[in-house]
C-alpha positions as CSV (number, residue, x, y, z in Angstrom):
1,M,0.0,0.0,-0.2
2,F,2.8,2.5,1.0
3,F,4.4,2.2,-2.5
4,K,1.3,2.8,-4.4
5,K,0.6,6.1,-2.8
6,R,0.7,9.2,-5.3
7,K,3.9,11.3,-5.2
8,L,4.2,14.4,-3.2
9,N,3.3,17.5,-5.2
10,K,6.1,20.0,-4.2
11,N,4.4,22.8,-5.9
12,N,1.3,22.8,-3.6
13,I,3.5,22.6,-0.5
14,K,5.7,25.6,-1.7
15,F,2.5,27.7,-2.4
16,M,1.0,26.9,1.1
17,A,4.6,27.7,2.8
18,E,4.6,31.0,1.0
19,L,0.9,31.8,1.9
20,L,1.6,31.1,5.5
21,Y,4.4,33.6,5.8
22,E,3.3,36.4,3.5
23,D,1.1,39.4,4.4
24,V,-2.1,38.5,2.0
25,S,-4.6,40.8,3.7
26,S,-4.6,44.7,3.5
27,E,-6.3,45.0,6.9
28,K,-4.0,46.6,9.4
29,W,-5.3,44.7,12.3
30,D,-4.3,41.3,10.4
31,Q,-1.0,42.7,9.4
32,A,-0.2,43.6,13.0
33,N,-1.5,40.4,14.8
34,L,-1.5,37.7,12.5
35,T,2.5,37.3,12.1
36,K,4.9,34.3,12.2
37,D,6.0,35.4,15.6
38,N,2.4,35.7,17.2
39,L,1.0,32.6,15.8
40,N,3.2,30.2,17.7
41,L,0.4,27.8,19.1
42,S,0.3,29.6,22.4
43,I,-2.7,30.6,24.2
44,E,-2.5,34.1,23.2
45,S,-2.1,33.0,19.6
46,V,-5.3,31.0,19.8
47,R,-7.1,34.1,21.2
48,L,-5.9,36.0,18.1
49,V,-7.0,33.4,15.6
50,D,-10.5,33.3,17.5
51,E,-10.7,37.1,17.1
52,Y,-9.7,36.9,13.6
53,A,-12.4,34.3,12.9
54,D,-14.9,36.5,14.7
55,R,-13.9,39.6,12.6
56,L,-14.1,37.7,9.3
57,M,-17.7,36.2,10.1
58,H,-18.9,40.0,10.4
59,T,-17.4,40.9,6.7
60,D,-19.0,40.5,3.2
61,F,-16.4,38.1,2.6
62,G,-17.0,36.0,5.6
63,Q,-20.6,35.5,4.8
C-alpha cells in the first residue's frame, strides 16, 4: 500500500508555505497581529485566531 501512494506535489507545498508567511491581507489589524511570531500555538495565539475568525464572520467575504 505504501508504494502505491501518489507522489508528493512540491508545488502545492511551496505555495502553502509562502501563503503562511506572506501578508496577504490589506487590513492593518491582520498585518499587525497575524504574524509568524504571534502565531506560535500559545494560548495568546489561539485567542488571536479566534478574534480573527470573529472579525471575518462579520464581513461580506466571511458571509
